[in-house]
C-alpha positions as CSV (number, residue, x, y, z in Angstrom):
1,X,-10.0,255.8,40.2
2,X,-8.6,258.3,37.7
3,X,-6.3,257.2,34.9
4,X,-4.0,260.1,35.8
5,X,-4.1,262.6,38.7
6,X,-2.2,265.8,38.7
7,X,-0.6,266.7,42.0
8,X,-0.6,270.5,42.8
9,X,0.0,270.5,46.5
10,X,3.7,270.7,47.4
11,X,3.3,268.6,50.5
12,X,1.4,265.9,48.5
13,X,4.1,266.0,45.8
14,X,6.8,265.5,48.5
15,X,4.9,262.6,50.0
16,X,4.5,260.9,46.6
17,X,8.2,261.1,45.7
18,X,9.2,258.9,48.6
19,X,10.4,255.6,47.0
20,X,8.5,253.4,49.4
21,X,5.3,255.4,49.0
22,X,5.7,255.3,45.2
23,X,5.9,251.5,45.4
24,X,2.8,251.5,47.7
25,X,0.9,253.6,45.2
26,X,1.8,251.3,42.4
27,X,0.6,248.3,44.4
28,X,-2.7,250.0,45.3
29,X,-3.9,250.3,41.8
30,X,-5.9,247.3,43.2
31,X,-7.5,247.6,46.6
32,X,-5.3,246.2,49.5
33,X,-4.8,246.3,53.2
34,X,-1.7,247.1,55.2
35,X,-1.1,243.4,55.8
36,X,-1.3,242.6,52.1
37,X,1.0,245.4,51.2
38,X,3.5,244.5,53.9
39,X,4.1,241.1,52.2
40,X,4.5,242.8,48.8
41,X,6.9,245.6,49.7
42,X,8.8,243.7,52.4
43,X,8.1,246.0,55.3
44,X,6.4,245.5,58.7
45,X,2.7,246.2,58.8
46,X,3.1,249.0,61.3
47,X,5.6,250.7,58.9
48,X,3.2,250.3,56.0
49,X,0.4,251.8,58.0
50,X,2.6,254.8,58.7
51,X,3.1,255.4,55.0
52,X,-0.6,254.7,54.2
53,X,-1.7,257.4,56.7
54,X,0.6,259.9,55.1
55,X,-0.7,259.1,51.6
56,X,-4.3,259.2,52.8
57,X,-3.7,262.5,54.5
58,X,-2.6,264.0,51.2
59,X,-5.5,262.5,49.3
60,X,-3.4,260.0,47.3
61,X,-5.2,256.9,48.6
62,X,-8.8,256.5,49.7
63,X,-10.7,254.1,51.9
64,X,-12.6,251.4,49.9
65,X,-14.0,249.3,52.8
66,X,-13.5,248.2,56.3
67,X,-13.4,244.5,57.3
68,X,-14.1,243.3,60.8
69,X,-11.7,240.4,61.7
70,X,-12.3,239.4,65.4
71,X,-11.4,242.4,67.5
72,X,-9.5,244.1,64.6
73,X,-10.9,246.3,61.9
74,X,-8.9,245.9,58.7
75,X,-8.9,249.0,56.4
76,X,-8.8,248.3,52.6
77,X,-7.5,251.2,50.6
78,X,-6.9,252.1,46.9
79,X,-4.8,254.7,45.1
80,X,-6.9,257.6,43.8
81,X,-5.3,257.2,40.3
82,X,-3.4,254.7,38.2
83,X,-0.7,257.2,37.6
84,X,0.4,260.6,38.9
85,X,1.9,263.7,37.5
86,X,3.3,266.6,39.5
87,X,2.0,270.0,38.3
88,X,4.4,273.0,38.0
89,X,2.0,274.6,40.5
90,X,3.7,272.6,43.2
91,X,6.9,274.6,42.5
92,X,5.0,277.9,43.2
93,X,7.1,280.9,42.5
94,X,9.8,279.0,40.5
95,X,7.3,277.3,38.1
96,X,7.8,278.1,34.4
97,X,5.6,281.0,33.2
98,X,4.9,281.1,29.4
99,X,3.9,284.8,29.8
100,X,7.5,285.8,30.7
101,X,8.5,285.6,27.0
102,X,7.2,284.2,23.7
103,X,9.5,282.6,21.2
104,X,8.1,279.8,19.0
105,X,11.6,278.5,18.3
106,X,12.6,278.3,21.9
107,X,12.7,274.8,23.6
108,X,12.3,276.6,26.9
109,X,9.1,278.3,25.8
110,X,7.8,274.9,24.6
111,X,8.5,273.5,28.1
112,X,6.7,276.4,29.7
113,X,3.6,275.8,27.5
114,X,3.7,272.1,28.3
115,X,3.9,272.9,32.0
116,X,0.9,275.2,31.7
117,X,-1.0,272.4,29.9
118,X,-0.3,270.0,32.7
119,X,-1.5,272.6,35.3
120,X,-4.7,273.5,33.4
121,X,-5.5,269.9,32.5
122,X,-5.1,268.9,36.1
123,X,-7.7,271.4,37.2
124,X,-10.1,270.6,34.4
125,X,-9.9,266.8,35.0
126,X,-10.5,267.4,38.7
127,X,-13.5,269.7,38.0
128,X,-15.0,267.3,35.5
129,X,-14.6,264.3,37.9
130,X,-16.3,266.3,40.7
131,X,-19.2,267.2,38.4
132,X,-19.3,263.7,37.0
133,X,-19.1,265.1,33.4
134,X,-16.9,264.2,30.5
135,X,-14.2,266.6,29.5
136,X,-14.0,267.4,25.8
137,X,-10.4,267.3,24.5
138,X,-8.5,266.4,21.4
139,X,-4.9,265.4,20.8
140,X,-2.7,264.1,18.0
141,X,0.6,262.4,18.6
142,X,2.9,261.3,15.7
143,X,6.4,261.3,14.2
144,X,7.8,262.7,11.0
145,X,11.3,262.4,9.5
146,X,12.8,265.3,7.6
147,X,15.5,264.9,5.0
148,X,17.0,268.3,5.7
149,X,16.8,271.2,8.2
150,X,15.3,273.3,5.4
151,X,12.5,270.7,5.0
152,X,11.8,271.0,8.7
153,X,11.7,274.8,8.6
154,X,9.3,274.7,5.6
155,X,7.0,272.2,7.3
156,X,6.9,274.3,10.4
157,X,6.0,277.4,8.4
158,X,3.3,275.6,6.5
159,X,1.9,274.1,9.6
160,X,1.7,277.5,11.3
161,X,-0.1,278.9,8.2
162,X,-2.6,276.0,8.1
163,X,-3.4,276.3,11.8
164,X,-3.8,280.1,11.6
165,X,-6.3,279.5,8.7
166,X,-8.3,277.0,10.7
167,X,-8.3,279.4,13.7
168,X,-9.5,282.3,11.5
169,X,-12.2,280.0,10.0
170,X,-13.6,278.7,13.2
171,X,-12.9,281.3,15.8
172,X,-16.0,283.1,17.2
173,X,-15.5,286.6,16.0
174,X,-17.9,287.9,18.6
175,X,-15.8,286.7,21.4
176,X,-12.5,288.4,22.5
177,X,-9.3,286.3,21.8
178,X,-8.0,287.2,25.3
179,X,-4.2,287.5,24.7
180,X,-4.4,286.6,21.0
181,X,-4.2,283.1,19.4
182,X,-2.2,280.6,21.2
183,X,-1.3,278.4,18.5
184,X,1.9,268.5,20.1
185,X,-1.4,269.3,18.6
186,X,-4.0,269.4,21.3
187,X,-7.1,271.3,22.1
188,X,-8.6,271.7,25.5
189,X,-10.9,274.2,27.3
190,X,-8.8,277.2,28.4
191,X,-8.6,278.5,31.9
192,X,-8.5,275.4,34.0
193,X,-11.0,276.2,36.7
194,X,-13.5,273.7,38.0
195,X,-16.3,275.8,36.4
196,X,-14.6,275.4,33.0
197,X,-14.8,271.7,33.2
198,X,-18.6,271.6,34.0
199,X,-19.7,273.6,31.0
200,X,-21.5,271.6,28.4
201,X,-21.0,271.6,24.6
202,X,-23.8,274.2,24.2
203,X,-23.0,277.8,23.6
204,X,-22.9,279.9,26.9
205,X,-24.9,283.2,27.0
206,X,-21.6,285.2,26.9
207,X,-20.4,283.7,23.6
208,X,-18.6,280.7,22.4
209,X,-16.5,278.4,24.7
210,X,-12.8,279.4,24.6
211,X,-10.3,276.6,24.0
212,X,-6.6,276.4,24.3
213,X,-4.7,275.4,21.2
214,X,-1.0,274.3,21.4
215,X,1.0,273.0,18.5
216,X,4.5,271.5,19.2
217,X,7.2,270.1,17.0
218,X,10.4,268.8,18.5
219,X,13.0,266.1,17.8
220,X,12.0,262.6,19.0
221,X,14.3,260.9,21.5
222,X,16.5,258.3,20.0
223,X,15.6,254.7,20.8
224,X,18.5,253.0,22.6
225,X,20.1,250.3,20.4
226,X,20.8,246.9,22.0
227,X,24.4,246.1,22.1
228,X,25.4,242.5,21.5
229,X,27.7,241.1,24.2
230,X,30.7,238.9,23.5
231,X,28.9,236.0,25.3
232,X,25.8,236.4,23.0
233,X,28.0,236.4,20.0
234,X,29.7,233.2,21.1
235,X,26.3,231.6,21.6
236,X,25.4,232.5,18.0
């Protein structure tokens, strides 16, 4: 079972968004049969079987074992992943395209870059899993508080300069940059094909291994504050 599976097929995405099937997928992080699921989700076994067949058809659940009980064969299934993410590729022609424009101060361009990362990482993870190899990635996640907008702008400028210096220091000058430097901080192999995921850490004959570098800075969502009800105040 994968930790996260990226869904690219539109039909599979549609199947996963059904509320009942979403509940079934959540329950199937541990192997289970239609009879066991029926008791958990409150549906008839035949109805659960209907949903299981749809999920299995789209590759979202897989057979773990078959148990013979009298004249009946009980199928035990499990979700293919603990969590799922729908790739922009499932939206086909209306998926965001970071090549349409480039504006490092645009929230929409940031979304387009994030969408591309989801799409490419989905392909890379699938390729690495098929090849039974580990995928080399790196990511940093954190928060920073700025006193003023000027401080934020200065930080962004210095961050860009620092990243550019690192790129210039470590970039293989003998390999083409292919579209220039694409500067969340995360680093992953670029491209997103299954072949990309199976390459080892050694240097290929054609030059160094190209990686994707994305740096993002955006406001953090505010944490909802708990409001104290009149009843709670009275109890105090």
